[in-house]
N, C-alpha and C positions, 0 to 999 in steps of 0.2 A: 504496500501499502503506500502510495506517494507523496510527497509531506500534506500536500494539498488537501487529496480524500481525507487523510487521517485528522488534519485540523476540521475538515468539514465534518467529519463524523462524530468526532467530540464533541463538537459545537451542539452538533443535531440533539446528541445525548444528555446535554448538558440543558437543554432545553426543557430534554422528559421532567429531570430531577426537578427543573423550574416550575413544571408543571403541578408536577407532586405536590411542590411545596404552595402552590397557588390556593390549588384544588382544597388542601385543607386548611389554609386561611378559613375559605367563606363555603365550602361546602358543598359541593356539585352535583348536579343527576350523575345519576353513578350508571357511566354507561361506558364498555371497553374503550380504550385506548386506540385512534387510527395506527395508521405506518409509520413511522417517525420520517417527519418535513422538516423543513424550514419554518420551522413554525411553535405555535404550539396549542397543544389539547385542553381540555376538561374533560376527565372522565374518571370513575374507577373509584371506591368506597372511600371512605375517610370518615375518622371521628366526628369531627365540624357536622358532619350531613344531618346528623341526626337533629343540628340547630334549624341549619338553613336548604340543608337537601330537601325537606319536606316543608316547611312552611313557605320557603323563598325560593322552590326549585319549580321543575315542569308538574310535580308529583299533585299539589295539590293548589288551590285559587280562593283567598281569603279576600270577600268583599265586606265592605262597609266598616273594614278596620283601619284607615291609612294613618299612614305613622311615619315619619326619620327617625333613624338612631344610628347607631356606632355600635357594630361588631369588632371584641378582640379578640384574637386567640391566641392565646399563650402554650408553647408547650416546653416542657421540664422531662429532661432525661437524666438520670446519672447514670454513669459508665461502672464498670467493675472497680474498677481502680479508685470509686470515689468523685472522680473529676464527675462535671454538675457542666448540662448544656441547656442555655435557655435561649429561646428564640419567640418572637411578638409581629405582630399584623393585626390589621385592621382592616377595614372595610367599612363604607358609609351605605346606607339601608336605605331606598325610600318607597314603600307601596302607596297605593293611591285605593279608593274607595269601591273602582271595578276591580280591583286585584291585581292590576300591572305591577310588575317588580322591576327597581332597577336598585344594582350593584356599584358603587364604585372603590375599585381595589388598588392598593399601591404597593407595589412588590418589588421589594429591595434583596436581592440573590446574589450573594458571591460561589464561585464555581473554580475549579482548576482552569476551566479551559478559556471561562468569558473572561473572568475577574467581577468586576464590583457588576452588577447586571438589574437596570432599575426600570420598571414597566407602569405603565398605568393603563390598567384596564376597565372598563365598562361593560357588563351583562345586563338587558332587558328581558325578563319574561313579560309577553304582553298577550293574554288568554283572550282579549277582547277580539285581537287580531289575526292570534293564532299563531304567534310570529316569536319568537325567543333569536337574537342581535348580541353580536359581541364586538365593541366597540374598542380601535384602536385610536385613543384620542392624538398619540407621537405622529401618525404622519394619516389620520383623516380617514382609514378605514372602516368596513363595518363586513360583519359578516350575516348574513339572513337565513334562519332556519325552522321549520314549520317545529309548532312546539310538540313533545311527547301526550301520547294520551294519558290521561290520570291513570296513577297506578293503584291495582287493589291489596288491600292489607294480604300480606302473605305475598305476594310477590318478590321474587329472587330470593325466598327465607327472608323477607323484610319484619325485624322484629318491630312491633306496633308502638312499644311503650320506650325505646329509644331509639328507633330510625336505621338501625346498625342492618345490614345488611351482613347474614349469616352465610356464609360457603362453607365448603368442609374442613377447613384448617378453623374455622372460629366455631365449632359445633363443640355443645358443650350440654349440660345443666343449668337450667338456668332458676333464678330464684329471684323474685319479685315481689321488695316492701314497699309501703304506703307512707312515705315521709308526712303526709298531713300538709297543712297550708303553712307558709310564712309570707313575710316581707322579704325581696330580694331584687337588691338595686334600686328600694322605692317602689314595687311595685308586687301587689300579689300573687303569691305564684303556688302552684300545688306539686310538692314533689313525688317522684318515685326512684327505687334505686334498682338498680337490675344485676345480677352477679350471675355472669357465665362461669363456671367452673370445671377446667380442660382436665378430664382426669388424667391421672398419672399412666404415662405409658402412650397418650394418646398422638403425641406429636416427638416422645422421644423424649420427652419429658421425666427427670425420679420423682417428682412430686407434685400432683394436683395445683393447678394458677387457676386463680380467680381474675378476671377482670369484672372490672365494674365500670357502670358509668351510671351517674347521679344526675337526674335530670329534673327542673324545673320551669313548669310552665304555666302562661300565662290565661287563662280559659276567653279572658276580656278582651287580647291582642291576640290569641289565636296564635300562639308565638313560645317556643322557648326563652326564659330569661337568662338562664345559664344553666351551662350544662357540662361534665368534669370527667372524662373517661382515661378510668386507668389503667393502664395493662404493664405490667411487671417488667416484659419483653419493650415496650415502646415507650415506657413513658409516660408521664402524664398530660391530656390534654385539655385545657378548661377554655367554655368558649362564652362571652357575656356580651349580653345586649345593654347598652346603655346611651344615656343623652335621648332621651324616647320624647320626641315630638309628636302630639297626636294630631292628625289633620290633615287635607289633602298637598302634596306637595306640589310642584308646577307641575302643569302637563308635560311640558316641553322636554322635560327630562326625561318621558318616557319613549321617546321619538328619536329618529337620528337626523341627525345634520343636515342640513341640504348642501351641504358642502362636501362630504363624505363619501365615499367613493364605495358602493355596496357590492359585495360579491355574495352569489345566493347558494347555501349547499343542500344536502343533500336531506330527507327527510331520515329521522333516528341517527345524524350524523352525529358524533362530539360536538363540543363547540370545538374552534381552531379559528387560530387568527396567527397568520403570515408572521413571520418578524425575520427581517433580514441581520446578519451580523455586523 
């Protein structure tokens, strides 16, 4: 492999890492990733998807509960030698009375192949028009695709209590606990804790492994206010909804600006945005 091809391959692989990091930050619709290309895709399960993959994704349309808020996702991992890794990202979220959703995400990622990569991404879910859009403000391009149909409870093994997708490696005994009601981030929320126990020997583990998801849900806003996902193999991901303002955002936020170049994608295609190095 010559140096130019190797550089291109490393760059594309790094963008996959970038996409996974962004996916974790905002919890995207769960779909398989497309082949490696010079761009960024959205797809696949993630701990944060319980918060925004359902409430703010293709799978559910919430009408009559408009809001503007900030979603903050932190990931904390402790390595075997005691070293700690902490990452944090934020997204601005808008939802109008008709159920249209906009997510503004800023990602700052450092990889060996690309160095410091900064991207601004805007995602719009418009159930009124039946479209979903991914906007790149850096070069004023947009990708438009039809929205997925609504998911049913149990699709792809989704656990209704916490929104997680259950694959073969995630199978295990489930225990659900009702945590009652309390004020979280200034809002009344109902709590539930789901513990999945992976039995010893299931994945080569000597002892049972408990994967715990704690979710605090606001029936009023029909959205999770806080989700804490603790996995000894991956660390702890905490997702919080803060700075909530009620009322309809400006309608222009849910439209593709007139000076953008729009590319049309195929039905059921993961969100994808071209990005040149």
